[in-house]
N, C-alpha and C positions, 0 to 999 in steps of 0.2 A: 770623203771618208774622214778627214781630219779637220776640215775647215781652214787649213793652212794653204797659202798660195804656193805655187811652184817655186817662186823666188825665195820664199821663206824656207822651204824644204832644202833648197840648195845652200842657203846660208847655214842651216843647221848641220848639213853634211860637211861643209867647209870648216865649221868650228869644232867638229868632232862630236857634236851632241847626239847625232844619229849616224849609224853605219850604212854604207851603201857600196855597191860594186858596179863597175861598168861591164855590160854584156853587149859587145858590139858597140853601137852608138847609144844604146839605152842605159840609163842610170837606174839601177834596181836598189830599192831601199829594203833592208831586212826588217820584216814585220816585228820580230822580237825586239829589235833596237827601237823601232818607232813606238811600240807599246810601252817599253820601259821609259822612254823619254816622256811620253804623254802622262804616264803614271806619276812621274816626279813633278809634273806641272799641275796636278789636280789641286783644287782648292776645296776647303770644307764648306758645305752649304750653310748659309746663314739661317739661324733660328728665327722663326716668325714670331716667337713669343719674346717680349722684352722682359728681362729679369726685373723684379721689384714692382711690377704692375699687376 
């Protein structure tokens, strides 16, 4: 879904970058929190046209 490893997701939870909750033994990541984090990490696509040429 994200291309991120499980360990990276756990690091992001620990750092507070994404929100999660424990449900029994499962760790549940809030979709809105994950989307918000991924949105902040977006980069602008590079233009294929070089200016001045």
